[in-house]
C-alpha positions in Angstrom: -11.0 35.8 41.8 -7.9 34.2 40.1 -8.0 34.3 36.6 -5.0 33.5 34.9 -4.9 29.8 34.5 -0.7 28.4 34.7 -0.6 25.5 32.1 2.4 24.6 32.6 2.3 23.1 36.5 2.3 19.9 37.8 2.4 18.2 40.8 6.6 19.0 41.6 5.3 22.9 41.9 3.9 22.4 44.6 7.1 22.1 46.3 8.5 25.1 44.8 9.2 28.2 46.4 8.2 31.4 43.2 10.5 33.8 42.6 9.6 36.5 40.2 12.3 38.2 37.3 11.2 41.4 36.2 12.7 44.3 34.6 12.8 47.6 35.8 13.0 51.0 33.6 14.0 50.1 30.1 15.7 47.3 29.8 16.8 45.7 26.1 14.1 42.6 25.8 17.5 40.5 25.0 19.4 41.2 27.3 16.8 40.5 29.9 16.4 37.1 28.9 19.9 36.3 28.7 20.4 37.3 32.1 17.1 35.7 33.4 17.8 32.2 31.6 21.3 32.4 33.7 19.3 33.1 36.4 16.7 30.8 36.4 19.5 27.5 35.7 19.8 27.7 39.4 16.5 25.6 40.0 18.2 23.7 42.5 19.9 23.7 45.3 20.9 21.5 47.9 20.6 23.8 51.7 23.7 23.7 53.7 24.6 21.2 56.2 21.2 19.5 55.7 19.7 17.0 53.4 17.2 18.9 51.9 16.4 20.0 48.5 15.2 23.9 47.7 13.3 23.5 43.9 12.7 27.2 42.8 10.5 28.5 40.0 10.9 31.2 38.2 7.8 33.6 36.2 9.1 36.7 34.6 5.3 37.4 34.8 2.7 36.7 37.0 -0.8 38.4 37.7 -0.8 39.8 41.6 -4.1 38.8 42.1 -3.1 35.2 41.4 -0.4 35.9 44.4 -3.6 36.6 46.7 -4.3 32.8 47.1 -0.9 32.3 48.2 -2.2 31.2 51.5 -4.2 28.3 50.1 -1.4 26.9 48.2 2.0 28.2 49.1 3.9 27.4 46.1 1.5 30.6 44.7 2.5 33.0 46.4 5.5 35.1 45.2 8.1 35.1 48.2 11.1 35.9 46.2 11.6 38.9 43.4 14.2 40.1 41.3 14.6 43.0 39.2 17.0 43.8 36.6 17.3 47.6 35.4 20.4 49.9 33.8 21.9 53.1 35.4 24.1 54.7 34.4 25.2 57.1 35.7 24.9 58.5 39.7 22.2 60.9 39.6 19.6 58.4 37.8 20.6 55.8 41.3 17.8 57.3 43.2 15.2 56.8 40.9 16.2 53.3 39.5 16.3 52.5 43.2 13.0 54.2 44.2 11.1 52.4 40.8 12.7 49.0 42.9 10.4 49.2 45.6 7.1 50.0 44.3 8.2 46.7 42.9 8.4 45.2 45.9 4.7 46.4 47.0 3.3 45.0 44.5 4.5 41.7 46.3 5.1 42.7 49.4 2.7 40.8 51.5 4.4 37.6 50.5 7.7 38.6 50.1 10.1 36.5 51.9 13.7 38.6 50.1 14.5 40.5 46.9 17.5 41.4 44.8 18.2 44.0 42.5 20.8 43.7 39.9 21.8 46.9 38.1 24.0 47.2 34.9 26.4 49.8 33.9 26.8 51.8 36.5 30.1 52.2 38.6 31.9 54.6 40.9 31.3 54.8 44.8 27.5 53.5 44.7 28.7 50.4 43.0 31.6 49.6 45.6 29.0 50.1 48.5 28.5 46.6 50.1 24.6 46.3 49.5 23.0 42.6 50.3 20.0 43.1 48.5 21.7 44.9 45.3 24.4 43.7 43.1 26.1 45.8 40.7 27.6 44.7 37.6 30.4 46.6 34.9 27.7 45.7 32.2 26.5 42.1 31.1 28.9 40.2 29.8 31.1 41.7 33.0 28.7 39.7 35.7 30.1 35.9 36.6 29.0 36.0 40.5 25.1 36.1 39.3 25.0 32.6 39.7 26.7 32.6 42.9 24.2 35.4 44.2 21.3 33.6 43.2 22.2 30.7 45.2 23.1 33.6 48.2 19.5 34.3 47.8 18.1 31.1 47.6 19.6 30.6 51.4 17.6 33.6 52.8 14.8 32.5 51.4 15.0 29.1 53.3 15.8 30.8 55.9 12.4 32.6 56.1 10.8 29.5 55.0 12.4 27.7 57.7 11.0 30.0 60.2 7.7 29.8 58.8 6.8 26.8 59.3 8.9 26.4 62.4 5.9 28.6 63.9 3.0 27.9 62.5 3.5 23.9 63.2 4.0 24.4 67.3 1.1 23.6 69.2 0.5 26.6 71.2 -1.5 25.7 73.4 -4.9 28.5 74.7 -3.2 30.8 71.2 -6.2 31.0 68.5 -5.5 29.3 65.3 -6.0 32.7 62.8 -8.5 31.4 60.1 -6.7 31.4 56.2 -9.0 32.3 53.6 -9.3 32.6 49.7 -9.7 36.1 48.4 -13.9 35.6 48.2 -14.0 33.5 51.6 -13.5 37.2 53.7 -16.9 38.4 53.0 -18.5 35.1 54.3 -16.4 35.1 58.2 -18.7 38.4 58.4 -19.8 37.6 62.4 -19.6 34.0 62.6 -18.8 32.8 65.6 -15.0 32.3 66.6 -15.8 30.6 69.5 -17.3 27.3 67.8 -16.1 24.6 67.8 -17.1 24.2 64.4 -14.4 27.5 63.7 -12.1 26.3 65.3 -11.6 22.6 63.6 -12.4 24.4 60.2 -8.9 26.8 61.5 -7.3 23.9 63.2 -7.8 21.7 59.7 -6.7 24.8 57.0 -3.6 25.9 58.8 -2.6 21.7 59.0 -3.3 22.1 55.3 -1.2 25.2 55.2 1.9 23.8 57.5 1.4 20.8 54.9 2.4 22.9 52.1 5.3 24.9 53.4 6.9 21.2 55.2 7.0 20.5 51.7 8.8 23.4 49.8 11.3 23.0 52.8 12.2 19.5 51.5 10.2 18.0 54.4 8.2 15.2 52.6 7.4 12.7 55.3 6.4 15.7 57.6 3.7 17.0 54.5 2.3 13.8 54.4 0.9 13.8 57.9 0.4 17.1 57.7 -2.0 16.6 55.0 -3.5 13.5 56.1 -4.7 15.1 59.5 -5.5 18.2 57.2 -8.3 15.9 55.4 -9.6 14.3 58.4 -10.3 17.8 60.3 -11.4 19.3 57.3 -14.1 16.1 56.0 -15.6 16.8 59.7 -16.5 20.3 59.1 -17.8 20.1 55.1 -15.1 22.5 54.5 -15.0 21.5 50.7 -12.8 24.2 48.9 -9.7 23.6 51.8 -10.5 19.6 51.4 -10.0 19.5 47.8 -6.6 22.0 48.8 -5.7 18.9 50.5 -6.0 15.8 48.8 -4.3 17.5 46.2 -1.6 18.4 48.4 -1.0 14.9 49.7 -1.9 13.7 45.8 1.1 15.7 45.1 3.0 14.5 47.7 2.4 11.0 46.8 3.7 12.1 43.2 6.9 13.1 44.3 7.6 10.6 46.3 6.8 7.8 43.4 7.7 10.0 40.8 11.3 11.3 41.0 11.9 12.5 38.0 9.0 14.3 37.3 5.4 14.6 35.6 5.8 17.5 33.9 7.4 16.3 30.2 10.2 18.8 29.3 9.2 21.6 30.7 8.9 20.3 34.2 11.6 17.3 34.4 14.2 17.4 37.2 17.5 17.8 37.4 19.7 15.3 39.7 21.9 15.8 42.7 24.8 14.3 42.3 27.4 13.1 45.3 27.2 12.7 48.7 26.0 14.7 51.6 28.7 15.0 52.9 29.7 19.0 54.9 31.7 19.1 51.4 29.1 18.3 49.2 26.7 20.7 50.7 28.3 23.3 50.1 25.7 25.0 47.4 26.9 24.1 43.9 24.8 24.6 40.6 22.6 21.7 39.9 24.2 19.5 36.9 22.8 18.9 33.6 21.8 15.5 33.1 20.2 12.8 34.8 17.5 11.8 37.3 16.6 13.9 39.9 16.5 12.5 43.3 14.1 15.0 45.4 16.7 14.4 48.5 18.8 11.7 49.2 16.3 11.1 52.2 13.3 9.8 49.8 14.7 7.3 47.8 15.9 4.1 48.5 20.0 4.3 47.7 21.1 3.5 50.4 22.1 6.7 51.9 19.9 7.3 54.7 19.9 4.1 56.8 16.6 5.2 59.5 14.5 3.0 58.1 11.4 4.1 60.1 11.1 6.9 58.2 11.3 5.5 55.0 8.2 3.5 56.6 6.2 5.6 57.9 6.2 7.5 54.7 4.9 4.6 52.9 2.0 4.2 55.3 0.8 7.8 54.2 2.0 8.0 50.9 -0.8 7.0 49.1 -0.8 4.6 46.1 -1.1 4.8 42.3 -4.3 4.3 42.3 -5.3 6.1 45.4 -4.0 9.2 43.7 -6.7 9.1 40.6 -9.0 8.8 42.9 -8.0 11.5 45.6 -7.6 13.8 42.6 -11.3 12.8 41.6 -12.1 13.9 44.0 -10.2 17.1 45.1 -11.8 18.2 41.7 -15.3 17.4 42.5 -14.8 19.6 44.9 -13.2 22.0 43.4 -16.4 22.2 40.8 -18.6 23.4 43.9 -17.2 26.9 43.8 -17.3 28.8 40.4 -14.5 31.2 41.9 -12.2 28.5 42.1 -12.9 27.5 38.0 -8.8 28.0 37.1 -8.0 25.5 40.0 -10.1 23.2 39.3 -8.1 24.3 35.2 -4.8 23.8 36.7 -5.6 20.5 38.6 -7.5 19.0 35.7 -3.8 19.2 33.3 -1.6 18.9 37.2 -3.9 15.2 37.0 -3.7 14.4 32.9 0.6 14.6 33.4 0.2 12.1 36.3 -1.5 10.0 34.5 0.6 10.1 31.3 3.2 9.0 33.6 1.0 5.9 35.2 0.0 5.0 31.3 -3.7 5.1 32.5 -4.5 7.4 29.0 -8.8 6.7 29.4 -8.6 8.3 33.0 -6.7 11.0 31.8 -9.4 11.3 29.3 -11.9 11.6 32.0 -9.9 14.6 33.1 -9.0 16.5 30.5 -13.0 16.3 29.4 -13.7 18.0 32.3 -10.9 20.9 31.6 -12.8 21.1 28.4 -16.4 22.0 30.3 -14.9 24.1 33.0 -16.4 27.8 32.6 -14.1 30.3 33.3 -14.3 34.8 32.9 -14.4 35.9 29.5 -11.5 34.7 27.9 -9.4 36.9 25.3 -8.5 35.5 22.1 -5.0 34.7 23.0 -6.2 33.2 26.1 -8.3 30.5 24.0 -5.3 29.8 21.9 -3.4 29.2 24.5 -6.3 27.3 26.7 -6.5 24.8 23.4 -3.2 24.7 22.1 -2.0 23.0 25.9 -5.4 20.6 25.4 -4.2 19.9 22.6 -0.7 18.8 23.4 -2.4 17.2 26.9 -3.9 14.8 25.1 -1.3 14.3 22.6 0.6 13.0 25.4 -1.9 10.9 26.9 -2.1 9.3 23.0 -5.5 10.8 21.7 -3.6 12.2 18.8 -7.2 13.0 16.7 -8.4 14.0 19.6 -5.3 16.5 19.8 -5.6 17.4 16.5 -9.4 18.6 16.4 -8.4 20.9 19.9 -5.2 22.8 17.9 -7.4 22.8 14.2 -9.9 25.1 17.0 -6.8 27.0 18.4 -5.8 27.5 14.7 -9.3 28.4 13.9 -9.0 30.9 16.6 -5.7 32.5 15.4 -8.3 34.4 12.6 -11.9 34.6 14.5 -13.5 37.7 12.9 -13.2 39.6 16.5 -9.4 40.1 16.4 -8.5 43.9 14.0 -5.5 41.8 12.6 -5.9 38.1 12.2 -2.8 36.0 12.9 -3.0 33.7 9.3 0.7 32.6 9.9 0.0 31.5 13.1 -3.5 29.3 12.2 -1.4 28.1 9.3 1.7 27.1 11.2 -0.7 25.1 13.7 -3.3 23.4 10.8 0.0 22.2 9.4 1.0 21.1 13.1 -3.1 19.0 12.9 -1.8 16.6 10.0 -0.4 13.5 11.7 -3.4 13.6 14.4 -5.1 12.9 10.5 -3.4 10.5 9.7 -2.6 13.2 6.4 0.6 13.8 5.1 1.9 16.3 2.9 3.7 13.3 0.9 2.0 12.7 -2.4 4.1 9.2 -2.4 1.9 8.2 0.9 -1.1 7.9 -0.7 0.3 6.1 -3.3 0.7 2.6 -1.8 -2.5 1.7 -1.7 -4.9 1.9 1.7 -6.3 4.8 2.1 -5.8 6.1 5.9 -8.3 8.6 8.1 -11.2 10.3 7.4 -11.7 11.6 3.8 -14.1 14.4 4.6 -11.8 15.8 7.4 -8.7 15.7 5.6 -10.6 17.4 2.6 -12.3 20.0 5.0 -8.0 20.4 6.7 -7.4 21.3 3.0 -9.5 23.4 2.5 -8.6 25.2 5.0 -4.9 25.4 4.2 -5.7 26.8 0.9 -7.9 29.5 2.5 -5.3 30.1 4.9 -2.6 30.5 2.3 -3.9 32.5 0.5 -5.1 35.0 3.2 -1.7 34.6 3.6 -0.9 36.0 0.7 1.2 33.1 -0.8 -0.3 31.8 -4.1 3.0 28.8 -4.4 0.5 27.3 -1.6 -2.4 27.4 -2.3 -1.6 25.5 -6.1 0.1 23.2 -3.8 -2.4 22.4 -1.5 -4.8 22.1 -4.2 -2.6 20.2 -6.5 -3.0 17.6 -3.7 -5.9 17.6 -3.0 -7.3 17.4 -5.7 -4.4 14.5 -7.2 -4.8 12.0 -3.3 -8.7 12.7 -2.8 -9.7 12.3 -6.6 -11.7 9.5 -5.2 -13.9 10.4 -2.5 -14.5 13.9 -4.2 -18.0 14.3 -5.8 -18.6 15.8 -9.8 -19.5 19.1 -8.9 -16.5 19.0 -6.4 -14.0 18.1 -8.7 -15.6 20.6 -11.0 -15.6 23.4 -8.2 -11.5 22.4 -7.2 -10.0 22.7 -10.7 -12.1 26.2 -11.4 -10.2 27.1 -8.0 -7.0 26.1 -9.4 -6.5 27.3 -13.3 -7.3 30.5 -11.2 -4.4 31.0 -9.1 -1.6 29.0 -11.9 -3.2 31.6 -13.9 -0.9 33.9 -11.6 1.5 31.6 -9.8 1.4 28.5 -12.7 2.4 25.0 -10.3 5.8 23.4 -10.5 8.0 20.8 -9.5 10.1 22.4 -7.4 9.9 21.6 -3.8 8.4 24.6 -1.3 10.4 25.3 1.4 8.1 27.1 4.3 10.0 28.9 6.8 9.8 27.0 9.4 11.9 24.3 7.5 9.1 22.2 7.0 9.8 21.4 2.5 6.3 20.6 0.8 7.3 17.9 -1.9 6.1 18.7 -6.0 2.9 16.8 -6.6 2.6 15.5 -10.1 -0.8 14.1 -11.7 -0.5 10.7 -11.9 -3.9 10.9 -11.7 -4.8 13.4 -14.2 -5.0 11.3 -16.4 -4.4 8.0 -15.3 -2.2 5.9 -17.0 -2.7 2.3 -17.4 -0.4 0.7 -19.8 2.8 2.3 -21.7 4.1 0.3 -24.8 7.6 1.3 -26.4 6.7 0.8 -30.4 9.5 -0.3 -32.5 10.5 1.3 -35.6 8.9 1.2 -38.8 10.0 -2.2 -41.2 11.3 0.4 -43.4 13.3 2.1 -40.4 14.2 -1.2 -38.6 18.0 -1.7 -38.3 19.0 -5.3 -39.3 22.4 -7.0 -38.1 24.9 -7.4 -41.0 25.8 -10.7 -42.3 28.0 -12.2 -44.4 26.8 -12.7 -47.4 28.9 -12.7 -51.1 31.6 -15.3 -49.3 28.2 -18.4 -48.8 25.9 -20.0 -49.8 23.9 -17.5 -52.1 20.9 -19.4 -52.0 20.0 -18.0 -48.5 20.8 -14.4 -48.2 18.4 -12.0 -49.4 19.1 -9.2 -51.5 20.0 -5.8 -51.5 21.3 -5.4 -47.2 23.0 -2.3 -46.6 25.0 -0.5 -43.4 27.4 1.3 -42.6 28.6 -1.0 -40.0 31.3 -3.1 -39.9 30.2 -6.5 -39.2 31.0 -7.8 -35.5 29.4 -10.2 -33.0 27.4 -8.3 -30.7 25.4 -9.5 -27.4 22.0 -11.0 -27.2 21.4 -8.5 -24.4 17.7 -7.1 -24.3 17.3 -5.0 -21.3 13.2 -5.6 -20.0 12.5 -8.0 -22.4 12.8 -5.9 -25.2 13.9 -7.3 -28.5 14.3 -4.4 -30.8 16.9 -1.5 -31.2 16.1 2.0 -31.4 18.6 4.3 -34.0 20.0 7.4 -33.2 18.5 10.7 -35.4 15.6 8.5 -35.7 12.1 9.7 -34.5 11.1 7.0 -31.8 7.1 5.8 -30.1 6.2 5.0 -26.6 2.2 4.5 -26.9 0.1 5.0 -23.5 -3.1 4.0 -22.8 -4.7 6.7 -21.0 -8.0 7.7 -19.6 -9.5 10.5 -18.1 -11.8 10.3 -14.3 -12.5 14.3 -14.4 -16.4 14.3 -15.3 -15.5 17.1 -17.3 -13.6 17.3 -20.4 -9.7 18.1 -20.0 -6.7 19.3 -21.7 -3.1 17.6 -21.4 -0.9 20.3 -22.7 3.0 19.5 -22.5 2.9 15.9 -22.9 6.9 14.3 -23.5 8.5 11.3 -22.4 11.1 11.8 -19.2 13.8 9.5 -20.2 17.1 8.4 -18.6 20.8 7.2 -20.7 21.4 9.3 -23.3 20.6 12.7 -24.7 17.4 12.5 -26.4 15.1 15.0 -27.3 11.3 15.0 -26.9 8.6 16.0 -29.0 5.9 16.9 -26.7 2.5 16.4 -27.7 -1.5 18.1 -26.8 -4.9 16.0 -26.9 -7.8 16.7 -25.7 -9.8 14.3 -23.3 -13.5 13.9 -23.5 -14.9 13.3 -19.7 -14.8 9.7 -18.1 -13.2 8.8 -21.5 -13.0 4.8 -21.6 -8.9 3.9 -22.5 -7.7 6.4 -24.9 -3.8 5.6 -27.0 -1.7 8.3 -27.4 1.9 8.6 -28.6 4.5 9.9 -27.4 6.9 10.8 -29.6 11.3 11.6 -29.8 14.7 11.6 -30.8 17.9 10.1 -29.4 21.0 12.6 -29.6 23.4 10.2 -28.9 23.6 6.1 -28.3 23.8 3.8 -25.4 21.1 2.4 -23.2 17.5 4.7 -23.2 15.2 4.0 -20.1 11.4 5.8 -20.6 11.0 6.5 -17.1 7.9 8.3 -17.0 6.6 11.2 -19.0 5.3 15.4 -18.5 2.2 17.2 -18.4 1.4 20.1 -18.1 -2.9 19.9 -16.6 -4.9 23.1 -14.8 -1.9 24.9 -14.9 0.4 22.7 -13.1 3.6 20.8 -14.2 4.2 17.3 -13.5 6.6 14.6 -14.3 5.1 12.0 -13.6 7.3 8.2 -13.3 6.5 4.9 -14.2 7.7 3.6 -10.3 4.7 5.5 -9.6 1.7 4.3 -11.1 0.1 1.3 -10.0 -1.0 -0.9 -12.0 0.5 0.1 -15.0 1.0 -2.7 -17.7 4.1 -2.1 -19.7 6.6 -4.3 -22.3 10.1 -3.1 -20.6 11.1 0.4 -20.2 14.8 -0.4 -21.3 16.2 -0.3 -24.9 19.5 0.0 -26.9 20.2 2.3 -29.7 22.7 2.5 -32.3 24.8 4.8 -33.5 22.6 6.4 -37.4 22.2 4.2 -40.4 21.5 5.9 -43.4 18.3 5.6 -45.5 18.2 3.7 -49.4 15.6 4.2 -51.2 15.4 1.8 -54.3 13.6 2.5 -57.9 13.9 0.3 -60.8 12.5 0.7 -64.6 10.2 -2.1 -64.2 6.2 -1.9 -64.5 5.4 -2.4 -60.4 3.9 -6.5 -60.1 -0.1 -6.6 -59.3 0.8 -9.7 -57.2 3.1 -11.0 -54.8 4.9 -13.4 -55.9 6.9 -14.3 -53.0 5.5 -13.4 -49.4 8.1 -11.5 -47.4 9.7 -13.4 -43.9 9.1 -10.0 -42.6 12.8 -9.3 -42.0 13.3 -7.8 -45.1 11.8 -5.1 -47.5 9.8 -6.1 -50.9 8.5 -5.0 -53.9 7.8 -6.9 -56.9 8.1 -5.8 -60.9 7.7 -8.2 -63.6 8.3 -8.3 -67.0 7.4 -10.6 -69.9 9.9 -12.6 -72.4 10.3 -15.0 -74.9 12.7 -17.5 -74.9 16.3 -16.4 -75.3 14.9 -12.3 -75.2 17.4 -9.9 -73.2 16.4 -7.1 -70.9 17.8 -4.5 -68.9 17.0 -3.9 -65.9 17.8 -0.6 -64.4 17.9 0.2 -60.6 18.2 3.7 -59.3 19.7 3.4 -55.5 19.0 7.1 -53.9 20.6 8.1 -50.3 17.5 9.6 -48.4 19.3 10.0 -45.6 22.1 11.9 -43.3 25.0 9.0 -43.8 26.3 8.0 -46.9 26.3 4.7 -48.2 29.4 2.7 -47.7 29.5 -1.0 -48.7 27.2 -2.9 -51.4 26.1 -6.8 -51.7 24.3 -7.5 -54.8 23.6 -11.5 -55.0 20.8 -13.3 -56.8 19.1 -16.2 -55.7 17.1 -18.8 -57.2 14.0 -20.1 -56.2 13.6 -23.8 -57.2 11.7 -26.2 -55.1 11.5 -28.9 -56.9 14.5 -28.5 -58.8 13.4 -29.1 -62.6 14.4 -26.1 -63.5 18.5 -24.8 -64.5 19.4 -21.5 -66.2 21.8 -18.3 -65.5 18.7 -15.2 -65.8 20.4 -12.2 -64.2 23.9 -10.7 -64.7 25.6 -8.1 -63.6 28.7 -5.5 -63.1 29.0 -3.7 -60.4 31.8 -1.6 -60.9 30.7 1.7 -62.6 28.2 1.1 -59.2 30.4 1.8 -57.1 32.9 3.7 -58.9 30.5 6.1 -56.7 30.7 5.3 -53.9 31.1 5.7 -50.7 27.2 7.5 -51.8 27.1 10.7 -49.9 23.7 12.0 -48.6 20.8 13.7 -51.5 23.2 11.0 -54.4 21.5 8.8 -56.6 24.2 5.7 -58.3 22.2 3.0 -60.9 23.2 -0.4 -61.6 21.9 -2.5 -64.6 21.0 -6.1 -64.3 20.2 -7.8 -67.7 17.4 -11.0 -68.1 17.6 -13.1 -70.2 15.8 -16.3 -70.5 17.6 -19.2 -71.8 15.5 -22.7 -71.0 16.4 -25.8 -71.8 13.2 -27.8 -73.1 14.5 -30.9 -73.8 13.9 -32.9 -70.8 11.1 -34.3 -70.8 7.2 -34.0 -72.6 5.5 -33.5 -69.6 7.8 -29.7 -69.3 5.7 -27.2 -70.1 3.1 -28.5 -67.5 5.3 -28.2 -64.5 6.2 -24.3 -65.8 2.3 -23.7 -65.8 1.6 -25.2 -62.9 4.4 -24.5 -60.9 6.9 -21.6 -62.3 9.8 -20.5 -61.2 11.7 -17.9 -59.1 15.1 -15.6 -59.3 16.4 -13.9 -56.4 14.1 -11.4 -56.0 12.9 -11.6 -59.6 10.3 -15.0 -59.2 9.6 -16.2 -62.5 6.3 -17.5 -62.9 4.1 -18.8 -66.1 2.0 -16.7 -67.3 -1.1 -18.8 -67.0 -0.9 -20.0 -63.9 -4.0 -19.1 -61.8 -4.3 -20.8 -58.5 -0.8 -22.6 -57.2 -2.0 -26.5 -56.2 0.6 -29.0 -55.0 1.1 -32.4 -57.3 2.8 -35.4 -57.2 6.1 -35.9 -57.3 8.4 -36.8 -60.4 11.5 -38.1 -61.5 14.4 -35.7 -61.3 15.2 -33.6 -64.7 18.6 -34.5 -66.2 20.1 -31.5 -67.4 22.0 -33.2 -70.0 18.3 -34.5 -71.8 17.8 -32.3 -74.8 13.7 -32.4 -76.6 12.3 -30.1 -79.0 10.9 -26.6 -77.8 7.6 -26.3 -77.3 4.8 -23.8 -78.5 4.7 -22.1 -74.7 8.1 -20.1 -75.2 8.1 -16.9 -72.8 7.8 -16.6 -69.6 7.2 -13.8 -66.9 10.0 -12.3 -64.5 9.5 -10.3 -61.2 11.5 -8.9 -59.0 
C-alpha cells in the first residue's frame, strides 16, 4: 500500500523521469542543498540527434514503498540515483563506496543508472577515470556538475528507450507478463493463465505501461495511441484499477498537448528550449530560465515539423478539454473502488484540480477537491495532516474559493497545536492563522474598517481574532495579545454582546497591566507589520468645536483713536501691537484668534457605547503648526451615556497657524492617537486658528462706587463697567482710575478718549478733563506695576434753553464717554415726540432740579 501522497504532482509529471538525490554519511545540510539546487536546475535535456526532450523530476527524499508502484505508473519509479558524500582520505574510500552500493540496493529493482559525487578526496584514487563516480576537491571547485548530470540523463534515456522498444515490440507466441500493483500479487495466485480474459488483462496492462514509457521518452503521439488501446482492452475485462490508470495517462498526455506551459503553477511550470533542432543545437545544454516551455518541437504548430499527418493523428487521439474532465472523473471513480489505492485517488484529484484551474472551471474543480477531502488514508501523523490541509487550502485558493481556502488553512493552524503534539507549534499556528485573514475579508489595519460597510461574517472574524489572541499568548508575546484584542474591540464593537464587551475589556486590562498598548507598529519576524489601533470608539466623539477666548482675554485690532472723531471710538484700548493692516483670512471659517501663552479650549461632545463605566485618562489635544502644551484631562463616563461635553485645554507656546488634528487618550491601558480625519460623521466648526503674539493684560479699578444698573449696553466688542456719582450743577469731583498690569507683557501705550452720547442734541457741556503726563511717565508699565490717572468731573449745564429742558433731562438723560449721565428721577426710558433743536446761545433761569448723576 502506497502510504505517502505527493501533493506537488501535476499532469506533466507523467512524462518525467524520477531521480533521487541523497547524501551518504555526514554531509552538511547547507552544502548538500547547494549541490542539489545545481543538480535540479538541469530539469530538461534535448536528446542528441533527436527532436525529443527529456524531463527530469528530482526528489531528495522518496519512500521505497512508493517505488513499488513503478509498474502501475512509471513516473513513480526511481530510475536514477545520485548520491553526494564527503571523503577526506584514501582510507575512507572503501567504506564510502560500500555505502553507495547499499544505497543503490534500496531502489535496485527499478534503477536505470546511478552516480556518486565525492567531495574532498584527492590523489591516486580521484585520478582514476570512472563512469559512475565523480571526484571534486571541494564544493567550490565543481564546475562540471551540470555536465555530469547531462551525461547521466542521456544514459537514463538509453535504458528507457531500450525498454520501450522491447515492450512495444509485438512478439507473437511470447507470453506477455502480468504487471501488478503490490496488493494484487496474492490475488492472482492460481489463476488460469491461458484464459482469454487473463491474456486480455495482460495485454491491456502492458499497453498502458508502454504508453507511460512512450510519454517519458518524448513520444506523445505514440503514448496517446497506446493509452487508447489499453482503455479498450481493460474496459472489456473490467480491470478497473488499471483502466483508471490508462484513463489518467490519456488525460495527462492530452493536457500536455493542450497546455505546453504546464498546469503545476509556479512550482510545476515548464521552461522553454530555445533554438532550432539542427545537429548543432541538438547538443546537450541546460534549459533556458525564462519563457513558456515547448514539449518538443513536433508537438507545436510553429512550423518546425512539416509532417502534418502526425498532427492529424495526435488531434484524433487527443482528448478535448471537456473530455479530459469526464475521463478524470471516471478514472477517480475506479480508484475509489480500491481502499489500497487511496493515495493514487488523492493524487489524481489534486492533479485534476490543477488542470481545471488552468481551464478556469472552478465549479468542476471544487467537486474533485470535495472528493479529496473525504478520501481515507492510513492513520496520518500530525505533520502529514497539516500538510494535507495546507495543500487543500492552496488548491481552493487557486480556483478562487478564498473562504474555503481560509477554512482549511485554519484547520491546519489548529492542527499545529493539537493536544497530541508534545511540543505544539504555536508560531506555525499563528503564521497560518494570519494567512487565513484575506479569505475571511479581514484585515489587521483598522483603517479598512473606518470606510463604512462591514465586509465578511463578523462572527467568524471575531472567532479568528480570539484564536490569534490565544496563539499570541501561548507564544509568550503579550504585545501581540494587546494589539489583537484592541483590534477586536475597536472593529467588532457593534457586533459584540454586552457580556462579550465586558469579557474582552477585562482580558485587555489584564494584559495591559503587564504590557501597555502603544501606537507603535509591531513588525513580525516574517516582515508583516501590524499597524496601531487607536480607540476612536471609546469614547465616540460626535463633534469638535474650537472655543473663542473669554471676553476679557480676546484680542482686538488696534485702531488709531485720537486722530479721528472721538465720538465713534470706544475708550481704554491697550495693546503693544503696532497698528498695521492685516488680512482677513480665516482657515475653515474660524473667525477668532488665540493668543500665545493664554489657555485655549476645544470642546468635544462624546458618549460611551460600553455597558460599563469607562475611565478615559490622559486625554489631550493633538496639534500641528505651532508649539503647543496640551494639558491632559481625565474623565469618567457612565455606561451608555448620552452626549457628554468634554473641554480639552492647552497653551500655545509660539505664534502662527495651529491645526487641531485630533486627540489622544488612554483607555483600558491602551494609548491612542485619534485623528479627526479618521472619525466618520464628526461635526466641526473648523480646525485651524491663528495664534497671535502674547498681549498685555490690564486690570482697571476706580474710586467711585459701582452703579446698580447698566446705563449703556455693551456692543460685545468692549468690556465696560458702570460707576455712579451724584453732583450738583457747578460741583467738581475727581475720579481716580488705577491701571494694574496683571499680565506678563509690558504696557507700552495708553489712549484715553471721551464720548458724549447725546442722541437728541439738546445738551452741551464739557464734563470730563484729565492730564496724562504724570501717568505716561510710568509707561511702559511693567508686569505687576500699577499706574494711576485722575479724571476731573465738573458739572456745568446751561438751563436757559427752554422751559421744558428739565423735563427732557428727566426723560432722556445724557451720557458721557463711558460715563453716562442721566437724571436720578428716571425710572423708565420711553420714546417722545421730537422737539425743536436747542439754541446754545439762548439762556434762561436755572430751575430747582440742578443736580445730575454721573456713571462710568
